[in-house]
matplotlib code that plots the C-alpha trace (Angstrom):
import matplotlib.pyplot as plt

x = [0.3, 2.7, 4.5, 1.9, 1.3, 5.1, 5.0, 1.9, 3.5, 7.0, 6.1, 5.2, 9.2, 10.5, 9.1, 10.4, 13.6, 14.1, 13.0, 14.6, 13.2, 15.3, 18.8, 17.6, 18.2, 21.4, 24.5, 24.1, 20.6, 22.6, 24.9, 22.5, 20.2, 22.7, 24.4, 20.8, 20.2, 23.2, 22.6, 19.1, 21.0, 23.6, 21.5, 19.4, 22.0, 22.2, 19.3, 19.3, 21.7, 24.7, 27.0, 26.7, 27.3, 30.6, 31.5, 31.2, 33.3, 35.9, 36.2, 37.0, 39.0, 41.5, 41.3, 43.3, 45.8, 46.6, 49.7, 51.0, 50.0, 52.2, 54.7, 55.4, 54.9, 57.6, 60.2, 60.0, 60.2, 63.2, 65.0, 64.3, 65.4, 61.5, 60.6, 60.7, 57.8, 55.0, 54.8, 54.1, 51.9, 49.7, 48.7, 47.9, 45.4, 44.0, 44.0, 40.0, 39.7, 41.1, 43.6, 42.8, 44.8, 47.9, 47.1, 46.2, 49.3, 51.4, 50.0, 50.4, 53.6, 54.6, 53.0, 54.9, 58.2, 57.2, 56.7, 60.1, 60.8, 63.9, 61.8, 58.8, 60.2, 58.7, 55.4, 55.4, 56.2, 53.9, 50.6, 51.8, 51.6, 48.2, 46.5, 48.0, 46.3, 43.6, 43.0, 42.8, 41.3, 37.8, 38.5, 38.5, 35.6, 33.8, 34.2, 33.8, 30.2, 30.2, 31.0, 29.1, 32.0, 32.1, 34.9, 37.7, 41.5, 43.9, 46.7, 49.1, 47.7, 46.9, 50.3, 51.6, 49.0, 48.3, 51.7, 52.9, 50.0, 52.1, 55.4, 55.0, 52.1, 53.3, 56.2, 54.4, 52.5, 55.5, 57.3, 54.0, 53.4, 57.0, 57.4, 54.2, 55.5, 58.4, 56.7, 54.2, 56.7, 59.7, 58.9, 55.7, 55.5, 58.5, 56.5, 53.1, 53.8, 54.8, 52.0, 48.6, 46.4, 49.4, 48.2, 45.1, 46.1, 48.3, 46.0, 43.0, 45.4, 46.7, 43.3, 42.8, 45.8, 44.6, 41.0, 43.2, 45.3, 42.9, 40.8, 44.1, 44.8, 40.8, 41.1, 43.7, 42.0, 38.8, 40.7, 43.1, 41.2, 37.9, 38.4, 37.8, 38.3, 37.4, 37.9, 39.6, 37.2, 34.9, 37.2, 38.3, 34.7, 34.4, 37.4, 36.2, 32.8, 34.5, 37.4, 34.6, 32.3, 35.7, 36.1, 32.8, 33.2, 36.3, 35.1, 32.1, 33.7, 36.4, 33.0, 31.4, 34.7, 35.5, 31.2, 31.5, 34.0, 32.0, 30.4, 33.6, 35.2, 32.0, 34.8, 37.7, 40.4, 38.1, 37.2, 40.1, 39.1, 35.6, 36.2, 39.1, 36.5, 33.5, 35.9, 37.5, 33.2, 32.8, 35.8, 35.3, 31.4, 32.8, 35.2, 32.1, 29.5, 32.4, 33.2, 29.1, 29.3, 32.4, 30.0, 27.3, 29.0, 30.2, 27.5, 23.9, 22.2, 22.0, 20.9, 17.3, 17.0, 18.5, 21.3, 19.0, 16.0, 18.1, 17.1, 16.7, 13.7, 14.7, 14.0, 16.5, 19.3, 19.6, 20.0, 23.0, 24.2, 24.8, 25.5, 28.0, 29.1, 28.7, 30.5, 33.5, 33.3, 33.2, 36.4, 38.3, 37.2, 38.0, 41.4, 40.2, 40.1, 38.8, 36.2, 36.5, 33.3, 33.1, 33.0, 30.2, 28.0, 28.9, 27.8, 25.1, 23.1, 23.6, 24.5, 28.0, 27.3, 24.9, 27.4, 30.1, 27.8, 27.3, 30.7, 31.4, 29.0, 30.1, 33.6, 32.6, 30.6, 33.4, 32.8, 35.3, 38.0, 39.7, 43.2, 46.1, 47.1, 44.5, 43.5, 40.3, 40.1, 37.7, 38.3, 36.6, 38.3, 37.2, 36.7, 33.3, 31.5, 31.7, 29.7, 26.6, 23.0, 20.6, 23.9, 23.6, 20.4, 20.3, 23.0, 21.7, 17.7, 19.5, 21.3, 19.8, 22.0, 24.4, 24.7, 23.2, 20.7, 17.3, 16.0, 13.3, 12.4, 11.5, 8.2, 5.4, 6.2, 3.8, 5.3, 8.6, 7.8, 6.0, 9.7, 11.8, 9.5, 9.7, 13.4, 13.2, 11.8, 14.0, 16.9, 15.6, 14.9, 18.7, 19.7, 23.4, 23.5, 26.2, 28.0, 29.8, 26.9, 25.5, 28.8, 28.2]
y = [-0.1, 2.6, 1.3, 2.0, 5.5, 6.4, 5.4, 7.0, 10.2, 10.4, 8.7, 12.3, 13.2, 10.0, 11.1, 14.2, 12.9, 10.4, 13.3, 15.4, 18.6, 17.6, 18.4, 21.0, 23.6, 25.9, 23.0, 22.7, 21.3, 19.0, 17.9, 17.3, 15.4, 13.2, 12.7, 11.1, 9.1, 7.4, 7.4, 5.1, 3.6, 1.8, 1.6, -0.6, -2.5, -2.9, -4.6, -6.8, -8.7, -9.5, -6.8, -8.4, -12.0, -11.1, -9.1, -12.1, -14.3, -12.2, -12.4, -16.0, -15.3, -12.5, -14.3, -17.8, -15.5, -12.8, -14.3, -14.9, -11.4, -10.1, -12.3, -11.8, -7.3, -7.7, -9.5, -7.0, -4.2, -5.6, -5.5, -1.8, -1.4, -0.7, -4.3, -3.0, -0.5, -3.1, -3.6, 0.0, 0.2, -2.5, -1.1, 2.2, 0.0, -1.6, 1.1, 0.5, -2.4, -1.1, -2.5, -6.4, -5.1, -5.6, -9.1, -9.7, -8.3, -9.5, -13.4, -12.6, -11.2, -14.4, -16.3, -14.7, -15.5, -18.6, -18.2, -19.8, -19.9, -22.6, -24.6, -24.7, -25.4, -25.6, -26.9, -24.5, -21.7, -22.7, -22.5, -19.7, -18.0, -18.9, -18.3, -14.8, -14.8, -16.7, -14.4, -11.2, -13.4, -13.3, -9.5, -8.6, -11.1, -8.9, -6.0, -7.2, -7.7, -3.9, -2.8, -5.8, -6.8, -11.0, -11.4, -11.4, -11.4, -14.8, -16.0, -14.4, -10.9, -12.4, -12.8, -10.0, -7.3, -9.3, -9.4, -6.0, -4.8, -7.1, -6.3, -2.8, -1.2, -2.0, 0.9, 2.8, 3.1, 3.7, 6.0, 8.3, 7.7, 9.5, 12.4, 13.1, 13.2, 15.1, 17.9, 18.1, 18.5, 20.6, 23.0, 22.9, 23.8, 26.5, 28.0, 28.3, 29.3, 32.7, 33.6, 35.1, 32.2, 30.0, 28.1, 27.2, 26.5, 23.6, 22.5, 21.9, 20.1, 17.8, 17.5, 16.8, 15.1, 12.0, 11.7, 12.6, 10.3, 7.4, 8.7, 8.5, 5.4, 3.8, 5.7, 3.2, 0.0, 1.1, 2.2, -0.5, -4.0, -4.8, -5.3, -2.1, 1.2, 3.1, 7.1, 9.0, 11.0, 8.6, 6.7, 9.3, 10.3, 6.4, 6.7, 9.8, 8.3, 4.9, 7.2, 9.3, 6.2, 4.1, 7.0, 6.7, 2.6, 2.9, 5.6, 3.1, -0.1, 1.8, 2.4, -0.9, -2.1, 0.3, -0.1, -4.2, -5.5, -7.4, -8.9, -9.8, -11.8, -14.5, -15.4, -15.0, -16.1, -15.7, -12.6, -11.2, -13.3, -12.5, -8.6, -9.0, -10.5, -8.0, -5.6, -7.5, -7.7, -3.9, -3.5, -4.8, -4.1, -0.5, -1.1, -2.4, 0.4, 2.6, 1.1, 0.9, 4.3, 4.9, 2.5, 4.7, 8.2, 7.0, 5.1, 6.7, 5.0, 2.0, 4.5, 3.5, -0.7, -3.9, -5.2, -8.5, -6.8, -5.7, -8.1, -8.0, -9.0, -11.9, -9.0, -6.4, -9.3, -10.2, -6.6, -5.6, -9.2, -7.7, -4.2, -5.3, -7.6, -3.6, -1.5, -4.3, -5.4, -0.8, -0.1, -3.0, -1.6, 1.9, 1.0, 3.0, 2.6, -1.1, -1.3, -3.1, -4.3, -1.0, 1.3, -0.1, -0.4, 3.7, 4.2, 1.8, 2.6, -0.8, -2.5, -3.8, -7.1, -7.4, -6.4, -8.6, -11.6, -11.3, -11.0, -14.4, -15.6, -14.2, -15.3, -18.7, -18.8, -17.7, -14.6, -12.3, -12.5, -10.4, -9.2, -10.1, -8.0, -6.2, -3.8, -5.8, -4.4, -6.6, -8.1, -9.7, -13.6, -13.8, -11.9, -9.7, -11.4, -14.6, -13.0, -14.5, -12.4, -15.5, -18.0, -15.1, -14.8, -18.9, -18.5, -16.6, -17.5, -22.0, -20.8, -19.2, -16.6, -18.7, -20.1, -23.9, -24.3, -26.5, -30.0, -30.3, -33.0, -30.3, -29.1, -30.7, -31.0, -29.0, -26.2, -27.3, -27.9, -24.1, -22.7, -24.1, -22.6, -19.3, -19.5, -20.9, -17.7, -15.6, -17.3, -17.2, -13.4, -12.9, -14.8, -14.1, -11.1, -10.4, -8.1, -6.8, -6.0, -3.3, -2.3, -1.4]
z = [-0.1, 1.3, -2.3, -4.2, -2.7, -2.5, -7.0, -7.6, -6.3, -7.6, -11.3, -12.9, -10.6, -12.6, -16.0, -15.9, -14.7, -17.7, -20.4, -22.7, -21.1, -17.6, -19.8, -21.7, -18.5, -17.8, -17.1, -13.0, -13.4, -16.5, -14.5, -11.5, -13.2, -15.0, -11.3, -10.5, -13.6, -12.8, -9.3, -10.4, -12.4, -9.8, -7.2, -10.2, -10.1, -6.5, -6.2, -9.1, -6.5, -9.4, -7.9, -4.3, -5.6, -7.8, -4.7, -2.7, -5.1, -5.2, -1.3, -1.9, -4.5, -2.8, 0.8, -1.0, -3.6, -1.2, -0.3, -3.3, -5.0, -2.0, -1.9, -5.9, -5.3, -2.3, -4.3, -6.7, -3.9, -2.7, -5.5, -4.9, -1.3, -0.3, 1.0, 4.3, 3.9, 2.9, 6.6, 7.4, 4.1, 5.2, 8.7, 7.1, 4.3, 6.5, 9.7, 9.8, 11.3, 14.5, 16.5, 14.9, 11.5, 13.7, 13.8, 10.4, 9.0, 11.3, 9.8, 6.5, 6.9, 8.0, 5.4, 3.0, 5.1, 4.3, 0.5, -0.5, -4.2, -4.1, -1.8, -3.8, -7.1, -10.5, -9.8, -6.3, -8.5, -11.1, -8.7, -7.2, -10.4, -11.2, -8.2, -9.1, -12.3, -11.8, -9.4, -11.6, -14.2, -12.0, -11.5, -14.8, -15.6, -13.2, -14.4, -17.8, -16.9, -15.5, -19.0, -20.8, -22.6, -23.4, -24.4, -22.0, -22.7, -24.2, -22.3, -23.7, -22.7, -19.4, -18.6, -20.2, -18.5, -15.4, -14.0, -15.4, -13.2, -10.1, -10.7, -11.8, -9.8, -6.5, -6.9, -8.6, -5.5, -3.3, -5.3, -6.3, -2.1, -1.7, -4.4, -2.6, 1.1, -0.4, -2.0, 1.2, 3.4, 1.1, -2.2, -1.9, 1.7, 1.4, -2.3, -0.7, 2.6, 2.1, -0.4, 1.2, 2.4, 2.1, 5.5, 4.5, 0.8, 2.5, 4.6, 2.2, -0.2, 2.7, 2.7, -0.5, -2.0, -0.8, -2.3, -5.1, -4.9, -4.5, -7.2, -10.0, -8.6, -9.5, -13.1, -13.2, -12.5, -14.1, -17.6, -17.9, -16.1, -17.7, -22.2, -23.6, -24.5, -21.1, -21.4, -18.9, -18.0, -16.8, -15.4, -13.1, -12.2, -11.3, -9.1, -7.2, -6.2, -5.5, -3.4, -1.1, -1.1, 0.5, 2.8, 3.7, 4.4, 6.3, 9.0, 9.0, 9.0, 12.5, 14.4, 14.5, 15.3, 18.3, 19.2, 19.1, 21.0, 23.6, 20.2, 18.2, 21.8, 21.1, 17.9, 19.6, 17.3, 14.3, 15.2, 13.0, 10.1, 9.7, 10.0, 7.5, 4.8, 5.7, 4.8, 1.7, 0.5, 1.0, -0.5, -4.0, -3.6, -3.9, -6.4, -8.4, -7.9, -8.9, -12.0, -13.0, -12.3, -14.9, -17.5, -17.1, -16.8, -20.6, -22.0, -20.8, -23.4, -20.9, -18.2, -18.1, -19.7, -17.0, -19.3, -19.4, -21.0, -23.8, -26.7, -30.7, -32.9, -35.3, -38.1, -36.5, -35.7, -39.1, -39.7, -37.0, -38.7, -42.2, -40.9, -39.4, -42.5, -44.8, -42.1, -42.1, -45.5, -46.4, -44.7, -45.8, -48.9, -49.0, -46.9, -44.3, -40.1, -39.2, -37.1, -33.5, -31.2, -29.2, -32.0, -34.6, -31.4, -30.5, -34.4, -34.6, -31.0, -30.5, -27.1, -26.8, -26.0, -28.6, -30.7, -29.0, -29.1, -33.4, -33.6, -32.4, -34.0, -37.6, -36.5, -35.6, -39.1, -40.8, -42.0, -39.5, -38.7, -35.3, -35.6, -33.3, -29.9, -28.0, -31.0, -31.8, -35.1, -37.6, -41.3, -43.8, -43.7, -47.1, -50.5, -50.1, -53.7, -51.7, -48.5, -50.3, -48.4, -48.4, -46.9, -44.4, -43.8, -43.4, -40.7, -38.4, -38.6, -38.4, -35.4, -31.7, -29.4, -28.9, -32.7, -32.1, -34.2, -33.1, -34.4, -37.6, -35.3, -32.3, -34.8, -36.6, -40.2, -41.7, -39.9, -40.8, -44.5, -44.5, -43.4, -45.9, -47.8, -46.5, -46.6, -50.4, -50.9, -49.7, -51.2, -54.4, -53.4, -52.5, -55.2, -56.2, -53.9, -51.9, -49.3, -52.1, -54.3, -51.6, -51.2, -54.7]

ax = plt.figure().add_subplot(projection="3d")
ax.plot(x, y, z, "-o")
ax.set_aspect("equal")
plt.show()
């Protein structure tokens, strides 16, 4: 009853929010309208439960792989003489957990100390690397889901990209922290202190700088991990939102830990593990929320409709396939910039995951081929004059969304005869017509 009343009174506001008139005001109104739309879309994703499920899955993966990841990063930092900063950095990262962080960090450092490559041998070291790659793959899958990407990196790309993050990432983090500390204590302080309001500027920068550093770090994650091209502005917006929510989350966990000492005593030695797992879960959930913000900022056409509600009719499915081959063939014939899935999606205003699914089907059917590497550029697999339109339509109609044809035995004979006659009429109408004919 109450929900019906609220829906009745908020329906006019909702209709205005999603109308074009809402974006025709001044820049401030447009900013708040767009921000509110993104917030509603993210809350809708949270209510679906998919983000929560993926965050819980990443908790298990993180607990399994956290020691190998830190051990590999520790070995890199040790080569640069920065390994002694690992433990203080972990204590600062887990500061929201209160006194429990000392026990957690001590246990982790003990596990890292037990990791000896010489003792592990080749098989043990391979398992160590596999656990790290597996964790990064799970993270990429979660971000790809948010960005509606079906195609993951291939194995060579995973080793190259994931290990570069594991090895180079910690070094860059510690170097940036050292540079920030140096700037705060020497050059910048000496310059601003003599200016009017210099003390206030330094105080404000000291307050904002951690947020900016966190935002930049999260923006790097959002721009790098999804297997698609992410705009820097969208990645930074998501990173900024994540940094703010992260601080709020830290404040909430710190207060919870401080006020629940009696309750945690029930769990005794398991209290620190439970608190750590809750902190990891909330951390991943916040990261996935930020990824959704980045996605909707870059793809406002997806704000109103859930991913699962977007589907194409049989006619539009065929038009999509022909249009993709038409555009790819046209760029190949003119020797212009090749198309990829993202550009095709933007050009046709069709959901990226729908375009990716159709490209996979055309690739498996022998019509398209992807360029090797990260570009994902598309090229015809064979000459354009051999792309029969009747064969293409038959291929699309004979398969469902995953390309599996249904058997004629699944239908009554009269129905099957009718559709065979329909297919014959289509083939006759498109007789000898190819993609090259469309381009001509």
